[in-house]
C-alpha atoms as a printed R data frame, in Angstrom:
   type eleno elety resid chain resno       x       y       z
1  ATOM     1    CA   MET     A     1 -30.657 -40.841  -6.508
2  ATOM     2    CA   LYS     A     2 -27.839 -38.965  -4.752
3  ATOM     3    CA   VAL     A     3 -25.098 -37.659  -7.022
4  ATOM     4    CA   ASP     A     4 -21.615 -37.832  -5.486
5  ATOM     5    CA   GLY     A     5 -18.945 -35.138  -5.706
6  ATOM     6    CA   THR     A     6 -17.106 -36.869  -8.525
7  ATOM     7    CA   GLU     A     7 -20.197 -36.908 -10.715
8  ATOM     8    CA   ARG     A     8 -21.110 -33.318  -9.767
9  ATOM     9    CA   LEU     A     9 -17.665 -32.145 -10.863
10 ATOM    10    CA   ARG     A    10 -17.897 -34.127 -14.114
11 ATOM    11    CA   ARG     A    11 -21.347 -32.747 -14.980
12 ATOM    12    CA   ALA     A    12 -20.357 -29.139 -14.231
13 ATOM    13    CA   ALA     A    13 -17.184 -29.251 -16.341
14 ATOM    14    CA   SER     A    14 -16.863 -26.977 -19.343
15 ATOM    15    CA   ILE     A    15 -14.094 -25.854 -21.659
16 ATOM    16    CA   VAL     A    16 -12.817 -22.275 -21.442
17 ATOM    17    CA   HIS     A    17 -10.187 -20.792 -23.748
18 ATOM    18    CA   PHE     A    18  -7.211 -18.663 -22.798
19 ATOM    19    CA   GLY     A    19  -6.134 -17.500 -26.208
20 ATOM    20    CA   PRO     A    20  -5.525 -20.682 -28.212
21 ATOM    21    CA   HIS     A    21  -5.330 -22.859 -25.070
22 ATOM    22    CA   PRO     A    22  -8.409 -24.852 -24.001
23 ATOM    23    CA   LEU     A    23  -8.804 -25.593 -20.286
24 ATOM    24    CA   ARG     A    24 -11.430 -27.834 -18.691
25 ATOM    25    CA   VAL     A    25 -12.879 -26.155 -15.580
26 ATOM    26    CA   SER     A    26 -15.558 -27.190 -13.090
27 ATOM    27    CA   VAL     A    27 -17.269 -25.067 -10.434
28 ATOM    28    CA   VAL     A    28 -19.639 -26.701  -7.914
29 ATOM    29    CA   GLY     A    29 -21.182 -25.767  -4.585
30 ATOM    30    CA   ASP     A    30 -22.041 -22.571  -2.721
31 ATOM    31    CA   GLY     A    31 -20.087 -20.555  -0.200
32 ATOM    32    CA   PRO     A    32 -16.494 -19.380   0.043
33 ATOM    33    CA   ALA     A    33 -14.442 -20.384  -3.013
34 ATOM    34    CA   VAL     A    34 -11.710 -22.998  -2.788
35 ATOM    35    CA   LEU     A    35  -9.338 -23.387  -5.752
36 ATOM    36    CA   LEU     A    36  -8.316 -27.025  -6.223
37 ATOM    37    CA   CYS     A    37  -4.927 -27.531  -7.911
38 ATOM    38    CA   ASN     A    38  -4.058 -31.107  -8.848
39 ATOM    39    CA   GLY     A    39  -0.648 -32.618  -8.785
40 ATOM    40    CA   LEU     A    40   0.838 -34.455 -11.726
41 ATOM    41    CA   ALA     A    41  -1.730 -36.309 -13.853
42 ATOM    42    CA   GLY     A    42  -4.692 -35.542 -11.545
43 ATOM    43    CA   THR     A    43  -8.054 -34.691 -13.096
44 ATOM    44    CA   ILE     A    44 -11.094 -32.773 -11.898
45 ATOM    45    CA   GLU     A    45 -12.784 -35.984 -10.821
46 ATOM    46    CA   ALA     A    46 -10.025 -36.765  -8.280
47 ATOM    47    CA   TRP     A    47 -11.487 -34.058  -6.011
48 ATOM    48    CA   GLY     A    48 -14.897 -35.764  -5.690
49 ATOM    49    CA   PRO     A    49 -14.342 -37.167  -2.159
50 ATOM    50    CA   LEU     A    50 -13.219 -33.748  -0.870
51 ATOM    51    CA   VAL     A    51 -16.307 -32.084  -2.351
52 ATOM    52    CA   ASP     A    52 -18.455 -34.656  -0.527
53 ATOM    53    CA   ALA     A    53 -16.580 -34.205   2.764
54 ATOM    54    CA   LEU     A    54 -16.702 -30.382   2.883
55 ATOM    55    CA   PRO     A    55 -20.185 -28.999   2.228
56 ATOM    56    CA   GLY     A    56 -20.650 -25.251   2.319
57 ATOM    57    CA   PHE     A    57 -17.870 -24.325  -0.100
58 ATOM    58    CA   ARG     A    58 -17.717 -23.476  -3.800
59 ATOM    59    CA   PHE     A    59 -15.019 -25.608  -5.418
60 ATOM    60    CA   VAL     A    60 -13.161 -24.528  -8.545
61 ATOM    61    CA   ALA     A    61 -11.171 -27.330 -10.177
62 ATOM    62    CA   PHE     A    62  -9.362 -27.618 -13.501
63 ATOM    63    CA   ASP     A    63  -7.473 -30.130 -15.597
64 ATOM    64    CA   ALA     A    64  -3.905 -28.986 -16.157
65 ATOM    65    CA   PRO     A    65  -2.949 -28.682 -19.843
66 ATOM    66    CA   GLY     A    66  -2.219 -32.120 -21.262
67 ATOM    67    CA   VAL     A    67  -4.152 -33.927 -18.499
68 ATOM    68    CA   GLY     A    68  -7.754 -35.139 -18.603
69 ATOM    69    CA   ASP     A    69 -10.087 -33.480 -21.110
């Protein structure tokens, strides 16, 4: 069963803490790093189609504070 980019991002997500502030971060893929910054109310999973369309990169995505998990 092929796992799409959305599911890969969801499975790779973890919580990191910056002082008292939790932040959900996901890193998937191999190659040059691309930092994905969502607009208002976007979550990590919104980047799934881009991850599928651009193989060969390492994607770093995060949920902005107050959005997503």
